[in-house]
C-alpha angles and dihedrals in degrees: 000000000000092000089051090053092053091046085057090049094053091044091051091048090052093048091048091052092051092048093049091048091050092049092050089053093048095048091047091048092047092057089067090051096050116096091239130122112208091198091057091048090053105037104012131247097285099068124127118255090246091055091046090052091048094050091049090050092049091049091047091238092133091067125092117278095247091052090051091049090048090053090044090055090046091055092046093055087056091050093253113139094179134247129294115257091214108037097021086228120142108261091224089055094048092050093046090053091052095043098078095057090045093050092048092049094044098047093045092051092043095052092046091051094046095047093047093045092050095043096049093044090051091045091051089050092051096040107040092177089066095055096091091053093045092048093050091049092050091052088055096050092045090056097051114088111230095235093052090048087050092055090052093048089049092053096044102038103023104033109021095033105020096212094129134031120267091241145315137101113300140118092257094040092062093068100077099043090044090052092048092052095041098054098073093039092051091051091052092049090050092052094050096041093046091054091045092049092050089057096043094047088060094057121109096245091057089052088049089053091051090048089056089060100250116158116256093243090057094047092050098042101040104028111022102035096054089059097038095053095058096085090051095059094088093047090050091053092047092050091049092048090050091051091047090051088061131264102238105195095040093047090049093049092051096035088239112170097227139128093274093057090044089057090050092050091049091052094050092046092045087235099163098180092052093047093048091049094051092048093048094046089048092051092049090052092048094046094045096050093044090052091047090051093051090048094047090050089050091049094049098042114051091198091065091050091052091049090049091051092049091047 
């Protein structure tokens, strides 16, 4: 079984490498299709032709495309994501500066969503009469876009009742954007866990636990939830990866200095190296967490390990 698990590990690493290589190629190719002029982003539109040619030569833009891509891959292998056309800052430094706010917002929203989703699904399993109300409420939260909910929260709890700041990076300022992001995710976790709990609670070992006289809360929390949450592991990792990659609209609404807002700034400034760096880092985070989720699922569930080994 252990050898099967390591086979799955090497397979996931190979798949991750292929995906990252493909994304690096696509992002590099798309820069030539975008209606952006790197020279204009650096020196403006009123530069002389001689200056324009010199800048293109310094950037290596006068070389063939395959040569530029080869140099780009060479820099990537050294951990060099390039330099911003606008600020002249190293892209890796700019991303590292925005990573801490993104991690804080992502983990806060993710934890809130997970706790609420688990609590309400367990509550619905223990109080069957509450399930229609919980289901209707989850439909409402799933339908509300996070950025629109963020605007409502800003008006209610930052403007009308000034309990939180209107925006910016702070320990208190993370509450509103995290709640705006967590609402829809919590509703999705509730839906999935509630359906899984309904199936698990019908299993014979649950009936045996009830026959032993165990209280319903103990049966749900200690016996049913552990089995019902397994299919949600991959979804949890994907949601966390999406949050760590930056939530563009929400970060813009709350003036949160994360990766999503950095990507928006790069688009408006036509800063191609910065945009390519953000996309590539986001892809690496998404692929890595997805692979970790699959491996964790395989480690927890022996049936998945067996399927991986047979595949």
